[in-house]
C-alpha positions in Angstrom: 3.1 4.3 -1.0 0.2 5.6 1.1 0.8 4.5 4.7 -2.9 4.7 5.5 -3.7 1.8 3.1 -3.2 -1.9 3.9 -1.8 -4.5 1.5 -5.3 -5.2 0.1 -6.0 -1.6 -0.8 -8.5 -0.9 1.9 -8.2 2.3 3.9 -7.4 1.4 7.5 -7.6 4.8 9.1 -9.7 4.3 12.3 -10.3 0.7 11.5 -10.9 -1.9 14.2 -7.8 -4.1 13.8 -9.4 -6.9 15.8 -12.1 -7.4 13.1 -9.9 -6.9 10.0 -8.7 -10.2 8.5 -5.2 -10.4 7.1 -3.1 -12.7 5.0 -4.5 -15.6 3.1 -8.0 -15.3 4.7 -8.2 -11.7 3.6 -7.0 -12.5 0.1 -9.6 -15.3 -0.3 -12.4 -13.1 0.9 -11.4 -10.3 -1.4 -11.2 -12.6 -4.4 -14.6 -14.2 -3.7 -16.3 -10.9 -3.2 -14.9 -9.3 -6.3 -15.8 -12.3 -8.4 -19.3 -12.3 -6.9 -20.0 -8.8 -8.2 -18.3 -9.2 -11.5 -15.1 -7.2 -10.8 -14.1 -4.1 -8.9 -11.9 -2.8 -6.2 -11.9 -3.7 -2.5 -12.8 -0.7 -0.3 -13.3 -2.4 3.1 -12.9 -5.9 4.6 -13.8 -7.1 8.1 -15.1 -10.0 10.0 -18.8 -10.3 9.8 -20.4 -11.1 13.1 -23.8 -9.6 12.4 -25.2 -11.5 9.4 -25.7 -14.9 11.0 -22.5 -16.2 9.6 -20.1 -16.8 12.4 -16.6 -16.8 10.9 -17.7 -14.9 7.9 -16.7 -11.7 6.2 -18.2 -8.4 5.2 -16.5 -7.1 2.1 -17.2 -3.7 0.4 -16.4 -3.6 -3.3 -16.5 -0.5 -5.6 -17.6 -1.6 -9.1 -16.1 -0.2 -12.2 -19.3 1.9 -12.7 -18.7 3.6 -9.3 -21.4 1.8 -7.4 -20.6 0.3 -4.0 -21.7 -3.2 -3.1 -21.5 -4.9 0.3 -20.9 -8.7 0.0 -21.4 -11.1 2.9 -19.4 -14.3 2.9 -19.5 -17.4 5.1 -16.4 -19.0 6.6 -15.9 -21.0 3.4 -15.9 -17.8 1.3 -19.3 -18.5 -0.2 -21.6 -15.6 -0.8 -24.6 -15.5 1.6 -25.8 -12.1 0.7 -25.1 -8.8 -1.0 -26.6 -5.4 -1.2 -26.0 -1.9 -2.5 -23.9 0.1 -0.1 -24.8 3.7 -0.3 -22.6 4.7 2.7 -19.1 4.1 1.4 -16.1 2.5 3.1 -15.6 2.5 6.8 -19.1 3.7 7.6 -21.1 2.0 10.4 
């Protein structure tokens, strides 16, 4: 076990714990985002306050081809936007 990784596989070193969802909310957001991009691995998950979706989520997923995608979900776990993420996990 790597103590710097949370139960969803996202690296939490230096993460803002106030914005990081946990439990069932986090699992639903993870599942919705991965399904939206056709599969992959969660690299970051946080509350999304800047995309016009109060109560939403920003989820970064690494696809199997190695590309990184940022998926924005609303409070009902519906995709409201996605874009290529060239930065990588935990970048501002």
